[in-house]
C-alpha positions in Angstrom: 26.3 18.5 -36.9 29.6 16.9 -36.0 33.0 16.5 -37.5 35.5 13.8 -36.5 37.7 13.9 -39.5 37.1 17.4 -41.0 34.0 16.2 -42.9 30.8 17.6 -41.4 27.9 15.3 -41.0 24.4 15.7 -39.6 24.0 14.0 -36.2 20.6 12.7 -35.1 19.1 14.7 -32.3 16.1 13.4 -30.4 13.7 10.7 -31.5 14.5 8.7 -34.6 11.4 7.6 -36.5 11.3 4.3 -38.2 9.3 4.1 -41.4 6.5 1.6 -40.8 6.3 -1.6 -42.9 3.8 -1.1 -45.8 1.0 -3.6 -45.4 -1.8 -4.1 -47.9 -5.3 -3.4 -46.6 -8.3 -4.5 -48.6 -9.9 -1.5 -50.2 -6.9 0.8 -49.8 -3.7 1.4 -51.7 -0.3 2.0 -50.1 1.9 4.9 -51.2 5.0 4.1 -53.1 8.3 4.2 -51.2 9.3 7.5 -52.8 6.0 9.2 -51.9 6.2 7.8 -48.4 9.9 8.9 -47.9 9.8 12.4 -49.6 6.2 13.5 -49.0 4.5 11.7 -46.1 7.3 11.5 -43.6 8.5 15.1 -44.0 4.8 16.2 -43.8 4.3 14.3 -40.5 7.4 16.0 -39.1 6.1 19.4 -40.2 2.8 18.8 -38.5 4.6 17.9 -35.3 6.7 21.1 -35.6 3.5 23.1 -36.2 1.9 21.7 -33.1 5.0 22.5 -31.0 5.1 26.1 -32.4 1.4 26.6 -31.9 1.7 25.3 -28.3 4.4 27.9 -27.7 2.1 30.7 -28.9 3.3 31.1 -32.5 0.9 32.0 -35.3 1.5 29.1 -37.7 0.2 28.4 -41.2 1.1 25.1 -42.8 2.2 25.4 -46.4 0.7 28.8 -47.1 2.2 28.9 -50.6 2.1 25.1 -51.4 5.4 24.1 -53.0 6.2 27.5 -54.5 
């Protein structure tokens, strides 16, 4: 976080991921923007975090209680 004027803001740290362009593929349906932004992208980041934690020796369980 950083504050230049007394207002705290999140500051990007590390890699910034771009959301890929949605392209139709015959036989498949693309997710809506909301599902992509609020479910898929956070889920991909959680999987990356799980891999890092597991690689560091942590016992990791993804979403053990779903969305509770």
